[in-house]
N, C-alpha and C positions, 0 to 999 in steps of 0.2 A: 751323536745322541746327547740328550740332556740340554742343559742351559746353553744358549748361544751367546751368553755374556762372559764366557770364560776366555782364557788366553788363546785357545785354539781357534777362535774366530778369525784372527788375523792371518791364519795359515791356510784358510780354505782355498782350494785350487782355483775357484772361480774368481778370486781377487788377484789380478795380475801384479807381479812384482815390478813391472816396468814403470809403475806409477811412482813418482817422487814423493807424493803426499797422498795420504788416504785418511778420510774422516768417515765415521760411521756411528749409527745409533742401533741399539739392541734392546729388545724387550721380550720377555717370555714369562709364562706362568705354567705351573703343573700341579695337579692334585691327584693323589692316588691312595687307594686302600684295598685291602683284600676282601673286606666285607661291606663297607659303607658304599651304597650305590650313589651314582650321580644325582638321581632324583631325590634321594634321602638327604644328601648333603645340600642340595639346592634349597630344599624347603627348610632345613635346619638353619642355614645361614640367613635366608630371607625372612624367616619367621612364618612360613606356611604351615598348614595343618598336616601333621604326620599321623596317618591313620594306621589301624592295626595291620592291614595288608602290607604296608610299606615297612613297618617295624618287623613283621614276620619274615619278609624277604631278606632283610639284613641279618636277622637272627639265624636263619637257615644257612647263611654263608659263613657265619662266625665259627671260629675254632678256639682252642684254649688260649692262644696268643695271637691277637690281631694287631694290625698296624695301620697307620695313617700318616701321610706326609704331604706338605704343600710348599711350593717355592714361588716367589715373585721377584723378578730381577728387571731393572731398567738401567740403562747406561749409555754412555757415549765415549768415543775414543778418537784419537788422532795419531797417525803414524807418519814419520818423516825419514826418508832414506838419507843416510849420511854419506858425504864424499869419502870419508874414511874414519876409522876409529882405531887408534893405536896401530896405525899403518895397515889395517885390515879393511877391505872393501866389502860391499854387499851386507852392510849392517844397518839396521834401522832402529830408531828409538820411538817408543809410543807412550802416550799418556791416556789415562782413562779415569772416569768418575762414574760411580754406580750406587744405586740404592738397592739393598738386598734384604729380603725377608724370607725367613725359613720357619717352618713348624713341623714337628714330628711327634708321634705318640705310639705307645704300645700298651694294649689293654686287654683284659680277659673277657671272655664271654659273659661271665657273671656280672662284670661291671656294666656292660651294655644292658643286660636284662634288668639290673637294679635301677639304672638311670631312666629307662624308658618303659618299664612295666611295673616298677615299684617293688616293694619287698614282701608283698602278700604271699607269693609262692615260696618264700624262704622261711615261712613259719616253722620253728623248730629246727631250722637248718642254718648253715653258715654260707655266706656268699664270699668267694675267694677272689680278691682283686690284687693278689700279690704280684709284684713285678711291674706295677703300673709305672709308666715313664712318659713324661711330656716335656718338650723343649720348644720354646718360642724365642726367636732371635731376629732383631732388626738392627741393621747398621748401615753406615755409609762408607764408601771406599774411594780413596784416591790412590791411583796406581801409576808407577813409572816402570818402564822395562826396555829391554833390548831383544831384537830377534834378527836372525839371519835371513837374507833373501833366498828365493828359490833358485837352486842350480840343478841342472839335469842329472848329475851323477853324485851329488854330495848330500850329506845329511843336513838337516836344518834343526835349529834349536831356538828356544826363547825362554826368557826369564822375566818375571814381573815381581816387583816389591810394592807392597801396599801399606798405607797408613789407614787405620780403621777408627771410625767414631761410633761408639756404642750408643744407640738410641734406646733400645728396649730389650729386656731379657726376662724370661720367666721359665722356671723348671720345677718339676716335681718328680721325685723317685720314691716310690713306696715299696721297699723291700718286703714289708708285711702290711697287708691291708685286708682284714677279715671282719665281716659284719655278721654277727649272730642275732637273729630275731627270735624272741621267745615265742613258743607255740601259741600262747594266748594273746600275743601282741602287747604284753604288759611292759616290756622293756627291750632295749637293744644293747648289745655290747660291740664296740668298735675297737679292735686291736690293731695298732699301727706301729710301724717303724718307718718314719718319713724323713726325707731330706728335701728341702725346697728353697728356692731363692726367687726374688723378684726385684727388678731394678727400681730406682727411685720413683715412687708413684707421684711425686709433686712435679716432676719434669717429664712432659710428654710431647709428642710431635716430632717432626723431622729436625727441629732446631735443638732438641734436647741433647746434651752432652753428658751422658751418664757413665761413659767409660771410654777407654782408648786401647788400641792394640795394633798388631802388625801381622802380615801374612805374606806368603810367597807362592807364586805359581811357576811351574816348570813344564816345558814342552820339548819333545824330541821326536824327530821323524827321520827314518832311514829308508831310502829307495833301494830296490834290488831287482834282479831279473829272475823271474819264476818260469816254470814250464808253460803256464797258460797265458803269460803276458807280464807287462811291467807291474811291479808290486811295490808296496811300501808298508812299513809298520809304523804306527803312531802311538805315542804314549804321552799322557799329560797328567800331572797332579796339581790340583788347584786348591786354594784356601788352606794351606798349611800354616796355621797360626792360632792366635788366641786374642781375646779381648778381656781386659781387666775392668770390671765394673766397680764404681767408687764405693766409699765407705757408707753411703746412704742406701746401699742395697740391703733389702730385707732378707734375712737368712734364718733357717731353722733346721735343727737336727733333733728329732724327738722320737722316743719310744714311749708309748702310753696305751692304757686301756680306758676307753671312755664308756661309762655306763650311764644310760639315759632311760629314765622311767617316766618322762613327761612331767606334768604338774597336776596337782590335785585341786579341784574346784568344789567347794562345799555347796555353793549356790550360784545360780546364774548371775546374781547381783555382785558376786565377787570378781566377775570378769572385768578387769580394768587393764588399760594399756600398760601400766607399770608392771602388773603381774606377768603379762605375756612377754614384755620386753626383757624382763629380768631372767626369764627362763629360756627364751628361744631366740634372742638376738643373735645376729651373725657374729658379732664381735665376741660374745660370751662363748659361743661354741668353738670358734677358732682359737680363742685364748686357752680354752680347756684342752683342746687336742693338740694345738700347734702354736706355742708362743714364739714370736719372731724376735730377732735382735738385728742390729745393723752392723754390717762389716763389708769389707771388700771381697769380691768373688771373681775368680779367673775362669773364663769360659773357653773351652777348646772349640774351634770352628768345625762344622761338618765338612771335612776334607773330601775331595772328589777325585777318584782315580778313573781314567779312561784309557783303554787299550784296544786298538783295532788293527786288523790286517786287511789290506785292500789290494785287489787285483783288477787291472784294466784288461778285460778280455778282448775288447775291440774299441774303436773310437766312439762307439755308440753305447757300450755297456760296461759297467763297473760293478763289482760285488765286494761288499765289506762285511766282515764278521768282527764282533767285538764284545767287550764286557765293560760294565760300569759299576762302581761301588762307591757308596757314601759312608764314610766312617763317622762314628758317634751320632748316628741319626736314625736308629731303628730301621735300617734299610737292608733289604735282601739283595744279594748279588744279581745284577741284571745282565742277561746275555741277549745278543741281538744279531740279526742279519739284515743287511740293507742292500737293495738293488737300485742302481741309478741308471737311467736311460737318457742319453744325450741325443736329443733330436737335431741339435745344431750346436755350434760353439757358443751360442747365445741363449740356449734354452735347455733345461734339464728337469726331469721329473724323477722322484724316488719313492720307493715304498719300503716300509720297515716292519718286521715282525720281531717281537721281543717277549721275554718272559722274566719276571722278577721285579725288582724295585719295591715300590709300596703296594703295587697291585699284583696281578698275575700275568695273564696274556694281554699283550698290547699290539695295536696295529697303527702304523703311522704313514703319512704321506708328506712329501715336501716338493718344493719347486724353486728353481733358480732361473732368473731372467736377467740378461744384460740389456738394459733399456736404452743404451746409447748415451753419448756425452759423458761417459765415465760413471753413470749411475747403475748400480747393481742391487738387486733385491733377492733375498733368500727367505722363504717363509714356509710354514707347515705346522704339523702337529704330530707328536709321537703317540698320541692317544685319540685318534680321530673317532674311534668307536664310541667315545663318551658323548659325542654330539649327535650320533646317529641313533643309538639305543640307550638313552640314559637310565631307563628303568632296570636294565640288566647288566650294566657295566659299572666299573668302580674307579675309573681314571679319566682325566681329560687334561688338555693343555694345548697351548699354541706358542709359537716363537716367530719372530720376525727380525731381520737384520737388513738395514739399508745403508749402502756404502757409496761414497763419491770418491773416485780416483782422479787425482790431478797430476798432470805431467809437468 
């Protein structure tokens, strides 16, 4: 489950350990929410027209605390089997380079209503957006690690250490965010307790070096005999680490009450650009509510825990059950069951049912194919329903891994 760009990629059973050298590329993306439908997100991202029916569909799905998350990963790696390491055989070394993007948010039902319906329905009332949380992170990763080769009766392990280059970061946490609208619309009061940060705005793009950090990935697998067939337990923890963004990072921590009454116009002839800009400019509003300062900011990565239990009932059928959790990312515990059907040693299809994560119920499909000459491909989607019924579903994603084994 989850990203195919993690350390567990190199342990997939379909990739034979007989190869002395292995090179591969990985790519995946996933988007999920408990209330934002795929059709809504598509039009919001592309700038399409969001009509009332589409907004009402999302509103009807919304609860007091809603969530949204997205990940994009692209990478490549190479692994080499060593003749020996400290007098131990069956050890391989690997190198990887990746581009990682992550976004997550938690928001109230009132925030969605205020953003897409306006505040007219809150006349004489308060819109509660307390607990709003948003995180955006993009970084590049260079990794080196060791892993043990597959043995029939022994456990396997792997560890990867990474240097991280921070490209972009933005976060907002509003412990308090309450907007009161006067019953006659004459004023609004915005009560806030906000903490926010944003990486250097002058340096953008993949070449930007706005921070640096390190992380570690750990993998362990143990086979054993079970009543119904050969089994194994797998556990991996990825992205345990942090990035320190430099002293040009914008940061604020602010408690304030912003009272806005608009501006008074005695005559239409008084309407001038200077009058409007002095009262309503973006900078003046931000400065009043949230003045920034520059300082270093340390960011903890969204660490990923995967735990699965697998049983091979026959040479043609395998069943896996597992959990996945992402720390520091507004993520709900995801539980899943995966059935794999091996039609031949060179071809396999799988189906997955899961619940949790950023969305609710998820359905996935996957395929493995040995194309010959050492080429292997593994591709699929953990949220295939997002492409079939986008109007009624709230998640989508695809992953692909292409490997070349060299003897």
